[in-house]
ROPA-985732 format. One record per atom (N, C-alpha, C): x, y, z; residue in three letters. Coordinates in steps of 0.2 Angstrom, whole numbers, padded with zeros to 4 digits, always signed. Layout:
XYZAla;...
REM end
This chain:
+0406+0151-0514Met;+0412+0152-0510Met;+0418+0149-0514Met;+0423+0153-0514Thr;+0429+0151-0518Thr;+0433+0145-0514Thr;+0437+0142-0518Ala;+0441+0136-0515Ala;+0446+0139-0510Ala;+0449+0145-0511Arg;+0453+0148-0506Arg;+0450+0150-0500Arg;+0444+0153-0500Leu;+0440+0154-0494Leu;+0438+0147-0490Leu;+0437+0142-0494Leu;+0435+0136-0491Leu;+0441+0133-0488Leu;+0447+0133-0490Leu;+0453+0131-0487Leu;+0454+0135-0481Leu;+0453+0141-0481Ile;+0454+0145-0475Ile;+0450+0143-0469Ile;+0443+0142-0471Leu;+0438+0140-0466Leu;+0439+0133-0464Leu;+0441+0129-0468Ala;+0443+0122-0466Ala;+0449+0121-0461Ala;+0454+0125-0463Ser;+0460+0126-0458Ser;+0458+0128-0452Ser;+0454+0134-0451Ala;+0452+0136-0445Ala;+0448+0131-0441Ala;+0443+0128-0445Ser;+0439+0123-0441Ser;+0443+0117-0439Ser;+0448+0115-0442Met;+0452+0110-0440Met;+0456+0112-0434Met;+0458+0118-0434Phe;+0462+0120-0428Phe;+0458+0120-0422Phe;+0452+0123-0423Ile;+0447+0123-0417Ile;+0445+0116-0415Ile;+0444+0111-0420Ala;+0442+0104-0418Ala;+0448+0101-0414Ala;+0454+0102-0416Val;+0460+0099-0412Val;+0460+0102-0405Val;+0459+0108-0405Ala;+0460+0112-0398Ala;+0454+0109-0394Ala;+0448+0109-0397Ala;+0442+0106-0393Ala;+0443+0099-0391Ala;+0446+0095-0395Gly;+0447+0088-0393Gly;+0452+0088-0387Gly;+0457+0092-0388Ala;+0462+0092-0382Ala;+0459+0095-0376Ala;+0455+0100-0377Phe;+0452+0103-0371Phe;+0447+0098-0368Phe;+0443+0094-0372Gly;+0439+0089-0369Gly;+0442+0084-0365Gly;+0448+0081-0368Ala;+0451+0076-0365Ala;+0455+0078-0359Ala;+0457+0084-0358His;+0461+0086-0353His;+0458+0091-0348His;+0455+0096-0351Gly;+0451+0101-0347Gly;+0445+0099-0344Gly;+0441+0096-0348Leu;+0434+0094-0346Leu;+0433+0088-0343Leu;+0438+0084-0343Lys;+0437+0077-0340Lys;+0435+0076-0333Lys;+0437+0081-0329Lys;+0435+0081-0322Lys;+0429+0086-0321Lys;+0427+0089-0326Ile;+0421+0094-0325Ile;+0414+0091-0327Ile;+0415+0088-0333Leu;+0409+0085-0336Leu;+0408+0078-0334Leu;+0401+0075-0334Asp;+0400+0068-0333Asp;+0401+0065-0339Asp;+0401+0058-0339Ala;+0403+0054-0345Ala;+0398+0055-0351Ala;+0391+0056-0349Asp;+0387+0058-0355Asp;+0389+0064-0359Asp;+0390+0069-0355Met;+0392+0076-0358Met;+0399+0076-0361Met;+0403+0072-0359Leu;+0410+0071-0362Leu;+0409+0067-0369Leu;+0404+0062-0369Ala;+0402+0059-0375Ala;+0399+0064-0380Ala;+0395+0068-0378Val;+0392+0073-0382Val;+0398+0078-0385Val;+0402+0080-0381Trp;+0408+0084-0383Trp;+0412+0080-0388Trp;+0413+0074-0387His;+0417+0070-0392His;+0414+0069-0398His;+0407+0068-0398Thr;+0404+0068-0405Thr;+0404+0074-0409Thr;+0404+0080-0405Ala;+0405+0086-0409Ala;+0412+0087-0412Ala;+0417+0085-0408Val;+0424+0085-0411Val;+0424+0080-0417Val;+0422+0074-0416Thr;+0422+0069-0422Thr;+0419+0072-0428Thr;+0413+0075-0428Tyr;+0410+0077-0434Tyr;+0413+0083-0436Tyr;+0416+0087-0432Gln;+0419+0093-0434Gln;+0425+0091-0438Gln;+0429+0087-0436Ile;+0435+0085-0439Ile;+0433+0081-0446Ile;+0429+0077-0446Ala;+0427+0074-0452Ala;+0424+0078-0457Ala;+0420+0083-0455His;+0418+0088-0460His;+0423+0094-0462His;+0427+0095-0458Ser;+0433+0100-0460Ser;+0437+0096-0465Ser;+0438+0090-0464Leu;+0442+0086-0470Leu;+0438+0086-0476Leu;+0431+0085-0475Gly;+0427+0086-0481Gly;+0427+0092-0485Gly;+0428+0098-0481Met;+0429+0105-0484Met;+0435+0105-0488Met;+0441+0102-0485Phe;+0447+0102-0489Phe;+0446+0098-0495Phe;+0443+0092-0495Ala;+0442+0088-0501Ala;+0437+0092-0506Ala;+0432+0096-0504Ile;+0428+0100-0508Ile;+0432+0105-0512Ile;+0436+0109-0508Ala;+0441+0114-0511Ala;+0445+0111-0516Ala;+0448+0105-0515Leu;+0452+0102-0520Leu;+0448+0100-0526Leu;+0442+0097-0525Leu;+0438+0095-0531Leu;+0435+0101-0535Leu;+0435+0107-0532Met;+0433+0113-0536Met;+0437+0114-0542Met;+0443+0112-0542Gln;+0447+0113-0548Gln;+0445+0108-0554Gln;+0442+0102-0552Lys;+0440+0097-0558Lys;+0433+0097-0559Lys;+0429+0098-0554Leu;+0422+0097-0555Leu;+0418+0104-0555Leu;+0411+0104-0555Ala;+0407+0110-0555Ala;+0409+0114-0549Ala;+0413+0120-0550Pro;+0415+0124-0544Pro;+0409+0127-0541Pro;+0404+0129-0545Gly;+0398+0133-0542Gly;+0394+0129-0537Gly;+0393+0122-0539Ile;+0389+0118-0535Ile;+0393+0116-0528Ile;+0400+0115-0530Leu;+0404+0113-0524Leu;+0405+0119-0519Leu;+0405+0125-0522Gly;+0406+0131-0518Gly;+0400+0131-0513Gly;+0394+0130-0516Trp;+0388+0130-0511Trp;+0389+0124-0506Trp;+0391+0118-0509Ala;+0392+0113-0504Ala;+0397+0114-0498Ala;+0402+0117-0500Gly;+0407+0119-0495Gly;+0404+0124-0490Gly;+0400+0129-0492Gly;+0397+0134-0487Gly;+0392+0130-0483Gly;+0388+0126-0486Ile;+0383+0122-0482Ile;+0386+0118-0477Ile;+0392+0114-0479Met;+0395+0110-0474Met;+0398+0114-0469Met;+0401+0120-0470Phe;+0403+0124-0465Phe;+0398+0126-0460Phe;+0392+0128-0463Ala;+0386+0130-0458Ala;+0384+0124-0454Ala;+0385+0118-0457Gly;+0383+0112-0453Gly;+0388+0111-0447Gly;+0394+0112-0448Ile;+0399+0112-0443Ile;+0397+0116-0437Ile;+0396+0123-0439Val;+0394+0128-0434Val;+0387+0126-0430Val;+0382+0123-0434Ile;+0376+0122-0431Ile;+0376+0115-0427Ile;+0379+0110-0430Phe;+0379+0103-0427Phe;+0384+0103-0421Phe;+0390+0104-0423Ser;+0395+0104-0418Ser;+0395+0109-0412Ser;+0393+0115-0415Gly;+0392+0121-0410Gly;+0387+0120-0405Gly;+0381+0117-0408Ser;+0375+0116-0403Ser;+0377+0110-0398Ser;+0381+0105-0400Leu;+0383+0100-0396Leu;+0389+0103-0390Leu;+0393+0107-0393Tyr;+0398+0110-0388Tyr;+0394+0114-0383Tyr;+0389+0118-0385Leu;+0385+0122-0380Leu;+0381+0117-0375Leu;+0378+0112-0378Leu;+0375+0107-0374Leu;+0379+0104-0369Leu;+0385+0102-0371Ala;+0389+0099-0366Ala;+0392+0104-0360Ala;+0393+0110-0362Leu;+0395+0115-0357Leu;+0390+0118-0353Leu;+0384+0118-0356Thr;+0378+0122-0352Thr;+0373+0117-0349Thr;+0373+0111-0352Gly;+0367+0106-0350Gly;+0360+0108-0353Gly;+0360+0113-0357Thr;+0354+0116-0359Thr;+0351+0111-0365Thr;+0347+0106-0363Arg;+0344+0101-0367Arg;+0341+0103-0374Arg;+0338+0109-0374Ile;+0334+0112-0380Ile;+0339+0113-0385Ile;+0346+0114-0384Leu;+0351+0114-0389Leu;+0351+0108-0394Leu;+0349+0102-0391Gly;+0349+0096-0394Gly;+0344+0096-0400Gly;+0339+0101-0400Ala;+0334+0101-0405Ala;+0337+0105-0411Ala;+0342+0109-0410Ile;+0345+0112-0416Ile;+0350+0108-0420Ile;+0353+0103-0416Thr;+0358+0099-0419Thr;+0356+0095-0426Thr;+0350+0093-0426Pro;+0348+0089-0433Pro;+0348+0094-0439Pro;+0348+0101-0438Ile;+0348+0105-0443Ile;+0355+0105-0446Ile;+0360+0105-0442Gly;+0367+0104-0444Gly;+0368+0097-0448Gly;+0365+0092-0445Gly;+0366+0085-0448Gly;+0362+0086-0455Gly;+0357+0089-0456Ala;+0354+0090-0462Ala;+0358+0093-0467Ala;+0361+0099-0465Ala;+0366+0102-0469Ala;+0372+0098-0471Ala;+0374+0093-0467Phe;+0379+0089-0469Phe;+0377+0084-0475Phe;+0371+0082-0474Leu;+0368+0077-0479Leu;+0367+0081-0486Leu;+0365+0087-0485Leu;+0364+0091-0491Leu;+0370+0092-0495Leu;+0375+0094-0491Ala;+0382+0096-0494Ala;+0385+0090-0497Ala;+0384+0084-0494Trp;+0387+0078-0497Trp;+0383+0076-0503Trp;+0377+0077-0503Ala;+0373+0076-0509Ala;+0375+0080-0515Ala;+0376+0086-0513Met;+0378+0091-0518Met;+0385+0089-0521Met;+0390+0086-0517Val;+0396+0084-0520Val;+0395+0078-0525Val;+0390+0074-0523Gly;+0389+0069-0528Gly;+0385+0071-0534Gly;+0381+0076-0533Trp;+0378+0080-0539Trp;+0383+0083-0544Trp;+0388+0086-0541Ala;+0393+0090-0544Ala;+0397+0084-0548Ala;+0399+0079-0545Ala;+0402+0073-0549Ala;+0398+0071-0555Ala;+0392+0070-0554Tyr;+0387+0067-0559Tyr;+0387+0072-0565Tyr;+0386+0079-0563Lys;+0385+0084-0568Lys;+0392+0085-0572Lys;+0398+0083-0569Ser;+0404+0084-0573Ser;+0406+0078-0577Ser;+0402+0073-0577Ala;+0404+0067-0580Ala;+0403+0068-0588Ala;
REM end
């Protein structure tokens, strides 16, 4: 993945996260119970954190191993889609089986961050 594409995806993801946060705070407050609102909030929080991570990775690609970081950025984006996406769907539908998918996204986050560390180590 190129730094340019990663920046585009990070920007789109951050846009969606901010919109989802506002929707959760205003539109879903009267529809979802407290537990499902907390699930929604977790999805937004992780999406924002990892969207910022994608921005950081894109910037680091200029100084560190761009190949490893390109993969890390792609894996982090997949983690956002799987982790936050499954939690958004869980909150909206109440389908508990979706919670079983969420850890796959979490594992993608862990792998992506490990790859960032590996890229820094390899570039030293």
